[in-house]
C-alpha positions in Angstrom: -79.5 30.2 -210.6 -78.8 32.9 -208.0 -81.2 36.0 -207.6 -80.0 39.2 -208.2 -81.0 42.2 -205.5 -81.2 45.7 -206.4 -80.6 47.9 -203.2 -82.9 51.1 -202.4 -82.4 53.6 -203.8 -81.2 55.9 -200.7 -79.7 58.9 -202.9 -83.5 60.5 -204.3 -83.4 63.1 -202.1 -79.2 64.3 -202.1 -77.9 67.6 -203.9 -75.6 66.7 -206.7 -72.3 66.6 -206.2 -70.9 69.8 -206.9 -68.3 70.2 -210.0 -64.9 70.2 -208.5 -62.4 72.9 -209.3 -60.4 73.0 -212.5 -56.6 73.9 -213.6 -58.2 74.7 -216.8 -61.5 74.7 -219.0 -60.8 71.4 -221.6 -62.1 72.8 -224.4 -62.1 71.2 -228.2 -62.7 73.5 -231.0 -63.1 73.8 -234.3 -60.4 75.3 -236.7 -61.1 73.8 -240.4 -60.7 76.7 -242.6 -59.6 78.9 -239.8 -56.0 81.2 -240.2 -53.6 79.8 -237.4 -49.8 82.0 -237.0 -46.9 79.9 -235.6 -43.9 81.9 -234.8 -40.4 80.2 -235.4 -39.1 77.5 -237.7 -38.0 74.6 -234.7 -39.2 71.7 -234.5 -41.2 72.4 -231.5 -43.5 74.8 -234.0 -43.1 71.9 -236.7 -45.0 69.5 -234.2 -48.1 72.4 -233.2 -48.3 73.1 -236.9 -48.8 69.4 -237.4 -51.5 69.0 -235.2 -53.1 72.4 -236.1 -53.2 71.4 -239.5 -54.5 68.0 -238.7 -57.3 70.4 -237.4 -58.0 71.5 -240.6 -56.7 75.1 -239.9 -55.0 76.7 -242.5 -50.9 77.5 -241.0 -48.9 80.0 -241.5 -45.4 79.6 -240.8 -42.8 82.8 -240.1 -39.6 82.1 -239.8 -36.5 83.4 -241.3 -34.9 80.1 -241.3 -36.4 76.5 -240.9 -35.6 73.7 -238.9 -35.5 70.0 -240.8 -38.4 69.0 -239.0 -40.8 72.3 -240.4 -38.9 71.5 -243.7 -39.9 67.8 -244.3 -43.5 68.9 -242.8 -43.7 71.6 -245.4 -42.7 69.2 -248.5 -45.4 66.4 -247.1 -48.3 69.0 -246.7 -51.2 68.1 -244.3 -52.9 65.3 -243.5 -56.3 66.8 -243.1 -57.9 67.7 -246.3 -58.4 71.1 -245.3 -55.1 71.7 -243.5 -52.3 73.2 -245.0 -49.1 75.1 -244.6 -47.9 78.5 -245.8 -44.3 79.8 -245.3 -43.4 83.3 -244.6 -39.9 83.8 -244.8 -39.7 86.8 -243.0 -40.0 87.3 -239.1 -43.2 87.7 -237.7 -45.1 91.0 -237.8 -47.9 92.3 -235.2 -50.8 93.1 -238.4 -50.5 89.3 -239.1 -52.4 88.3 -236.1 -55.4 90.5 -237.1 -57.9 87.5 -238.0 -56.3 84.6 -236.7 -58.0 82.0 -234.9 -54.8 81.3 -232.8 -51.4 82.0 -231.9 -48.9 79.7 -231.4 -44.5 81.3 -231.3 -41.5 79.5 -230.1 -39.3 82.4 -228.1 -36.0 82.9 -227.0 -36.3 84.9 -223.9 -38.7 86.3 -222.0 -38.5 89.7 -223.3 -39.3 88.6 -227.0 -42.1 86.2 -225.2 -44.1 89.2 -223.8 -43.5 91.3 -226.6 -45.4 88.2 -229.0 -48.2 87.8 -226.0 -49.2 91.5 -225.3 -49.1 91.7 -229.5 -51.8 88.7 -229.6 -54.0 90.0 -226.8 -54.0 93.7 -228.8 -55.4 91.7 -231.8 -57.7 89.5 -229.7 -56.0 86.1 -230.7 -55.9 83.5 -228.1 -51.6 82.3 -227.6 -49.4 79.9 -226.8 -45.8 80.6 -226.0 -44.1 77.0 -226.5 -42.5 76.0 -223.0 -43.4 79.5 -221.1 -46.7 79.2 -219.1 -46.6 82.4 -217.9 -47.4 83.5 -221.8 -50.0 80.6 -222.1 -53.8 80.9 -222.6 -54.5 77.8 -223.8 -52.4 74.9 -224.0 -51.8 71.5 -225.8 -52.9 68.4 -224.2 -50.9 64.9 -224.8 -53.7 63.9 -227.4 -55.2 60.2 -228.3 -56.4 60.3 -231.5 -59.7 57.7 -232.8 -60.8 61.0 -234.4 -64.0 62.0 -234.4 -62.8 60.4 -230.7 -60.2 62.2 -229.5 -58.9 62.5 -225.7 -56.5 65.0 -224.6 -54.6 65.1 -221.0 -53.4 67.5 -219.2 -51.5 68.2 -216.1 -51.4 72.2 -216.4 -47.9 72.1 -217.0 -47.1 70.2 -213.9 -46.0 67.1 -215.7 -46.0 66.7 -219.5 -43.9 63.1 -218.7 -47.3 62.1 -216.7 -49.7 63.2 -219.1 -47.8 61.2 -221.8 -47.8 58.5 -219.0 -51.2 59.0 -218.8 -52.0 58.8 -222.7 -49.9 55.6 -223.4 -52.2 53.9 -220.6 -55.7 54.8 -222.5 -53.9 53.6 -226.0 -54.0 50.8 -224.7 -57.6 50.4 -223.6 -59.4 52.3 -227.0 -59.1 50.0 -230.2 -57.9 51.6 -233.3 -61.5 50.1 -234.8 -63.2 52.8 -232.5 -62.0 54.8 -235.1 -64.5 53.6 -237.4 -67.8 52.9 -235.2 -67.6 56.7 -234.3 -66.8 57.8 -238.2 -70.6 55.1 -238.3 -72.6 56.7 -235.2 -71.6 60.1 -236.7 -73.2 58.8 -239.9 -76.6 56.9 -237.9 -77.2 59.6 -235.7 -80.3 61.5 -238.1 -81.5 58.5 -239.0 -82.0 57.3 -235.4 -83.0 60.3 -234.2 -86.2 59.9 -237.4 -86.6 55.7 -236.4 -86.6 55.9 -232.7 -87.9 57.9 -230.4 -86.3 59.2 -227.1 -85.6 57.3 -224.0 -85.4 53.6 -224.0 -86.1 52.8 -227.4 -82.9 55.1 -228.4 -81.0 54.4 -225.8 -81.1 50.6 -225.8 -79.8 51.2 -229.6 -76.5 53.1 -228.8 -75.8 51.0 -226.1 -75.9 48.0 -228.0 -73.7 49.9 -230.5 -71.2 50.5 -227.8 -71.4 47.0 -227.2 -69.6 46.2 -230.1 -67.7 48.9 -230.9 -64.8 47.8 -228.6 -64.8 44.6 -231.1 -63.4 43.8 -234.5 -63.8 46.9 -237.1 -67.6 47.6 -238.2 -68.5 46.4 -241.9 -70.6 48.2 -244.5 -73.6 46.0 -242.5 -73.1 46.7 -239.1 -75.5 50.0 -238.9 -77.8 48.3 -240.5 -78.1 45.3 -238.8 -77.8 46.7 -235.5 -81.2 49.3 -237.0 -82.8 45.7 -238.2 -81.7 44.3 -234.3 -83.7 47.1 -232.5 -86.8 46.8 -234.6 -87.0 42.8 -234.0 -89.9 41.9 -231.1 -87.9 41.7 -228.5 -88.0 37.5 -228.1 -86.5 37.6 -232.4 -83.4 39.3 -231.2 -80.0 37.8 -231.4 -78.2 35.7 -228.4 -75.7 37.5 -226.9 -72.1 35.6 -226.9 -69.7 34.4 -224.1 -65.8 35.6 -223.9 -63.8 33.2 -221.9 -61.2 35.8 -220.7 -57.8 34.7 -219.2 -57.1 36.9 -216.1 -53.7 36.0 -215.6 -51.9 34.6 -212.5 -53.5 37.6 -210.5 -51.6 40.7 -210.6 -53.7 42.9 -213.1 -50.5 44.3 -215.0 -49.9 40.5 -216.6 -53.6 40.9 -218.4 -53.4 41.4 -222.3 -55.3 44.5 -223.8 -57.9 42.1 -225.5 -58.6 41.0 -222.0 -58.9 44.3 -220.8 -61.8 45.7 -223.7 -63.2 42.5 -222.8 -64.0 43.3 -219.7 -65.2 46.7 -220.7 -67.5 44.9 -222.8 -68.7 43.2 -220.7 -72.4 43.1 -219.4 -72.1 40.3 -216.7 -69.2 38.3 -215.5 -68.6 35.3 -213.9 -65.3 35.0 -212.1 -63.3 32.3 -210.7 -62.6 32.6 -206.7 -58.6 33.6 -207.6 -59.6 36.7 -209.7 -57.5 39.2 -207.9 -60.1 42.7 -207.2 -57.5 44.2 -209.4 -58.7 42.6 -212.2 -62.4 43.1 -211.6 -61.8 47.0 -211.2 -60.4 47.4 -215.0 -64.4 45.6 -215.4 -67.2 48.2 -216.7 -68.6 49.6 -214.0 -72.6 48.4 -214.5 -71.1 45.1 -215.2 -73.4 42.4 -212.7 -70.5 40.4 -211.1 -71.0 36.6 -209.9 -68.3 34.7 -208.4 -68.6 31.3 -209.1 -65.4 30.2 -208.1 -63.7 25.9 -207.2 -61.5 25.4 -205.3 -60.1 22.3 -204.1 -61.1 21.4 -200.5 -63.9 24.4 -200.2 -67.8 24.5 -201.1 -68.1 25.5 -204.9 -70.1 26.3 -207.2 -70.7 23.2 -210.0 -69.8 23.5 -213.6 -73.1 22.2 -214.8 -74.2 25.4 -212.5 -72.1 27.6 -214.0 -72.7 26.3 -217.6 -76.1 27.1 -217.0 -75.8 30.4 -216.3 -73.2 31.3 -219.3 -76.1 30.3 -221.3 -79.4 31.9 -219.5 -77.7 35.3 -219.8 -76.5 34.6 -223.6 -79.9 34.2 -224.4 -81.2 37.5 -222.7 -78.7 39.0 -225.1 -76.3 39.7 -222.6 -72.3 40.1 -223.3 -71.1 37.4 -221.1 -67.3 37.5 -219.6 -66.3 33.9 -218.6 -63.2 35.6 -216.2 -60.6 32.6 -215.3 -57.6 32.8 -213.7 -54.6 32.1 -215.3 -55.1 30.9 -219.3 -58.7 29.5 -220.0 -57.4 26.9 -222.0 -54.8 25.0 -219.2 -56.5 23.4 -217.0 -59.2 25.6 -216.8 -62.3 23.2 -218.1 -62.7 25.7 -221.0 -63.2 22.6 -223.1 -66.4 21.6 -221.3 -67.5 25.0 -221.2 -66.9 25.5 -224.6 -69.0 22.2 -226.2 -71.4 23.3 -223.9 -72.2 26.7 -225.4 -72.1 25.5 -228.9 -74.1 22.8 -228.5 -77.2 26.1 -227.7 -75.3 27.9 -230.3 -74.1 30.6 -228.3 -71.4 32.4 -229.9 -68.1 31.8 -227.8 -64.2 33.6 -227.8 -61.4 32.7 -225.8 -59.1 35.1 -224.8 -55.9 33.7 -223.7 -54.2 34.4 -220.5 -50.6 34.4 -219.1 -50.8 30.8 -217.4 -49.2 30.5 -213.8 -46.1 28.8 -214.9 -45.0 31.6 -217.3 -45.8 34.2 -214.6 -43.5 31.9 -212.0 -40.5 31.2 -214.5 -40.4 35.0 -214.9 -40.5 35.9 -211.3 -37.8 33.2 -210.0 -36.0 34.2 -213.5 -35.8 31.0 -214.9 -36.2 29.9 -218.2 -38.3 27.0 -218.2 -36.7 25.5 -221.9 -32.9 26.6 -220.6 -31.4 24.7 -223.5 -28.4 23.3 -221.0 -31.0 21.6 -218.5 -34.4 20.7 -221.0 -35.6 20.0 -224.2 -39.3 20.0 -223.7 -41.7 21.2 -220.7 -45.0 19.7 -219.4 -47.9 20.8 -217.5 -49.2 18.1 -215.3 -52.5 18.3 -213.0 -52.0 17.3 -209.8 -55.4 15.9 -208.8 -58.2 13.9 -210.6 -62.0 15.5 -210.4 -61.5 13.2 -207.4 -59.0 14.8 -205.4 -55.9 12.2 -206.1 -53.5 11.9 -208.6 -55.1 10.9 -212.0 -54.3 7.3 -212.6 -53.0 7.9 -216.2 -50.4 9.7 -215.7 -47.5 8.0 -217.6 -44.7 8.8 -214.6 -41.9 7.1 -216.5 -42.6 9.6 -219.3 -42.7 12.9 -216.5 -39.4 11.5 -214.7 -37.4 12.6 -217.5 -34.3 14.4 -215.9 -34.2 16.1 -219.8 -37.6 17.5 -219.1 -39.2 20.6 -216.9 -42.2 19.3 -215.3 -44.8 21.8 -213.9 -47.6 20.1 -211.5 -50.9 22.5 -211.6 -52.9 22.4 -208.3 -50.4 20.1 -206.8 -50.5 21.4 -203.0 -52.5 18.1 -201.6 -50.7 15.4 -203.7 -47.4 16.6 -203.1 -46.2 13.5 -201.3 -47.5 11.1 -204.0 -45.9 13.6 -206.5 -42.6 12.8 -204.9 -42.9 9.2 -204.1 -44.4 8.6 -207.8 -41.3 10.7 -209.3 -38.6 8.7 -207.3 -40.3 5.4 -207.6 -39.8 6.5 -211.7 -36.7 6.7 -211.7 -35.9 10.4 -211.1 -33.2 11.6 -208.7 -34.3 12.1 -205.5 -31.5 15.5 -205.5 -33.5 16.7 -208.5 -34.1 20.8 -208.2 -37.7 21.5 -207.0 -39.5 25.1 -206.7 -42.9 25.7 -204.9 -44.7 29.2 -205.6 -48.2 29.5 -203.6 -49.9 32.7 -204.5 -47.9 33.2 -207.5 -48.0 37.0 -208.8 -49.9 38.1 -206.0 -49.1 40.0 -203.0 -49.1 36.8 -200.4 -47.0 34.8 -202.6 -44.5 32.2 -201.3 -41.8 30.5 -202.4 -39.3 27.2 -201.6 -36.6 25.6 -203.1 -34.7 22.4 -202.4 -34.8 18.9 -203.7 -37.5 16.5 -204.4 -36.4 14.4 -201.3 -37.4 17.5 -199.9 -41.2 18.2 -201.5 -43.8 16.4 -198.3 -42.5 18.1 -196.0 -41.6 21.7 -198.0 -45.4 21.5 -198.9 -46.6 21.6 -194.9 -44.0 24.6 -194.7 -45.9 26.0 -197.4 -49.0 25.4 -196.3 -52.3 24.5 -198.6 -54.5 27.6 -197.6 -53.5 29.3 -201.0 -52.7 27.7 -204.6 -49.2 26.3 -205.7 -47.4 25.4 -208.5 -44.7 22.8 -207.8 -41.5 22.9 -210.9 -39.5 20.1 -211.0 -36.4 20.0 -213.1 -32.5 21.1 -213.7 -33.7 24.3 -214.8 -34.7 25.4 -211.3 -30.6 24.8 -209.6 -30.5 28.1 -209.4 -33.3 29.0 -207.4 -31.9 26.3 -204.3 -30.0 29.1 -201.9 -30.7 32.8 -201.2 -27.7 34.7 -201.7 -28.2 36.2 -198.0 -27.9 32.9 -195.8 -27.1 30.1 -197.9 -31.4 28.7 -196.4 -34.0 27.2 -198.9 -35.7 30.3 -199.7 -39.4 30.1 -197.8 -40.5 33.3 -197.6 -43.0 36.3 -198.8 -41.1 37.4 -202.2 
């Protein structure tokens, strides 16, 4: 097992970093039971009123006429038990601002905006004029709502669309169950403060709490289980767990949301040689990262060593992510690892990933089961544990022209694949593609016929993993529009 070394602490004498300038101070303001004035009945006012009432505010809407959104909002009522909408069918007056916590208005022109702004200032009420930044003392951010966890994003008015895009990214990282875990944390705070002293014990409890918070919904027993766990002697505490995570073919954009969450929750990450740096960057910063890659023709980590590492870390109570390129269940030795972990009673989960064949088909714009050409698709390993073609392959079944066949890890056996397919009766003119480093920056492609597979493989090279696709569905990939030559270039 590798020895993990700690670098010397060379930051002890450094001054704390200064806070960089902020465009606005991000403040989370309690509005429960407070009066808030909304002047106007537009759809924009409806959205602001709904947001304010969702915080428990008593929202007074002043407008001679209401838009459809405001009418619906008032009829439906607030989602917050303390929130409410009170409609006044008149324009606003300055005296209504006295005692309000906030004031919001939708004004048609700058003169009207200035009048409302100055009135609010005289009343000492923070004010926001919708879509008029010059008359805003505060702004509404784009919100990710897992209340009591609330994330707000602001671009200081520079680009609301950018703020919305950032919000969508964050939404994918925070599971809906986080709302329930945060509520559980609120309910446990006082008890934890009484039962666990400040310092390591209390911190350890909350760290274990957070590890669970990115998983399934908490149950009624979750809090009790965590407390009971902390009170056990260290040697009696439950073991950790191992999650086999599919990293996809390389591009981090191909990761599933569940895979990202697993990386964010991991204490230790054992990753394959083909996992990209972009994928690893999504992992929790504090996680230990150990390369355990296996590559054909290179010195590799033994499977027995990988199994032992997973077991050792899990027995130490760690949350282990076994990060595999592509999909763990397709030529990823997942079966061996799952069996080993089950043998030692280690909880194990598998998160599927996009397998390389699917990524290749997408990038080539080819349906692997196009109904005019193929009635099935088959994935075949290009080498056995001895580095040659497996002797159990049924080449007569593989050489069916009505099927699409994808050979994984077939670079070094391309010549033998070509010979065996032709010997089994497949036409030498059958379309073939080779894709090296699919979905990575150094991706290379070749398209031609089965008869040229061996020589094409020499052109593509063996320094990166390749996929070989065989079948009529690849006929459209044979020529480039510009030159009419086979494709063999960077994608």
